[in-house]
C-alpha positions as CSV (number, residue, x, y, z in Angstrom):
1,M,48.6,25.6,-36.0
2,N,49.7,23.3,-38.7
3,I,47.7,20.4,-40.1
4,D,49.5,17.7,-38.0
5,N,48.5,19.5,-34.8
6,M,44.9,19.9,-35.9
7,V,44.7,16.2,-36.8
8,M,46.2,15.1,-33.5
9,F,43.8,17.5,-31.6
10,N,40.9,16.1,-33.6
11,F,41.9,12.5,-32.9
12,I,42.3,13.2,-29.1
13,L,39.0,15.1,-29.0
14,T,37.3,12.2,-30.8
15,V,38.7,9.6,-28.5
16,V,37.7,11.6,-25.4
17,L,34.2,12.2,-26.7
18,A,33.9,8.5,-27.6
19,F,35.0,7.5,-24.1
20,I,32.6,9.9,-22.4
21,T,29.7,8.6,-24.6
22,Y,30.6,5.0,-23.9
23,R,30.8,5.7,-20.1
24,Q,27.4,7.5,-20.2
25,H,25.9,4.6,-22.1
26,V,27.3,2.0,-19.5
27,V,26.3,4.1,-16.5
28,G,22.9,4.8,-18.0
29,G,22.4,1.1,-18.7
30,F,23.1,0.3,-15.0
31,R,20.8,3.1,-13.9
32,R,18.0,1.8,-16.2
33,E,18.4,-1.7,-15.0
34,R,18.2,-0.5,-11.4
35,E,15.1,1.5,-12.1
36,I,13.5,-1.4,-13.9
37,E,14.3,-3.7,-10.9
38,E,12.9,-1.1,-8.5
39,T,9.7,-0.8,-10.5
40,R,9.4,-4.6,-10.6
41,Q,9.9,-4.8,-6.9
42,E,7.3,-2.1,-6.3
43,I,4.8,-4.1,-8.5
44,R,5.5,-7.3,-6.6
45,N,5.0,-5.4,-3.3
46,N,1.7,-4.0,-4.5
47,M,0.5,-7.4,-5.8
48,D,1.4,-8.9,-2.4
49,Y,-0.7,-6.2,-0.7
50,V,-3.6,-6.7,-3.1
51,N,-3.5,-10.5,-2.7
52,G,-3.5,-10.1,1.1
53,R,-6.5,-7.8,0.9
54,L,-8.3,-10.3,-1.4
55,D,-7.4,-13.2,0.9
56,N,-8.8,-11.3,3.9
57,L,-12.0,-10.5,2.0
58,Q,-12.4,-14.1,0.9
59,D,-11.9,-15.2,4.5
60,R,-14.6,-12.8,5.7
61,I,-17.0,-13.9,3.0
62,D,-16.4,-17.6,3.9
63,R,-17.0,-16.9,7.6
64,D,-20.2,-14.9,6.7
65,M,-21.4,-17.7,4.5
66,F,-20.6,-20.3,7.2
67,D,-22.7,-18.3,9.7
68,L,-25.5,-18.0,7.2
69,Y,-25.6,-21.7,6.5
70,R,-25.4,-22.5,10.2
71,D,-28.4,-20.1,10.9
72,L,-30.3,-21.6,8.0
73,Q,-29.7,-25.1,9.4
74,D,-30.8,-24.0,12.9
75,V,-34.0,-22.6,11.4
76,Q,-34.6,-25.8,9.5
77,D,-34.0,-27.8,12.7
78,K,-36.4,-25.7,14.7
79,N,-39.3,-26.0,12.3
80,P,-41.5,-29.1,12.9
81,K,-41.3,-31.9,10.4
82,K,-44.3,-32.5,8.3
83,N,-46.4,-35.6,9.0
84,P,-45.9,-37.9,6.1
85,K,-49.3,-39.4,6.6
86,G,-52.6,-38.0,5.6
87,I,-54.0,-36.1,2.6
88,N,-52.3,-32.7,3.4
89,S,-48.8,-34.3,3.3
90,R,-49.1,-34.7,-0.5
91,I,-50.0,-31.0,-1.2
92,P,-46.9,-29.0,-2.0
93,F,-46.4,-25.5,-0.6
């Protein structure tokens, strides 16, 4: 093999390797973007799930507190009112 053939072979090999490297970089970039988007979508889905669970928990707490306030109001309404007249009405409990 003479020098001209070696130079031509080296040039062609360099161009082919550069093309393969560029192609891998482009394909890898698309793959990375897709993986990043899938990860972001998974995070959004998990956050939607967590937010839904928190909303349900908050609704249950609100209902329980409403029931508690209603029961407390019922107890207050059932107890007799103090007579505002007389000496015992001024003594605090």
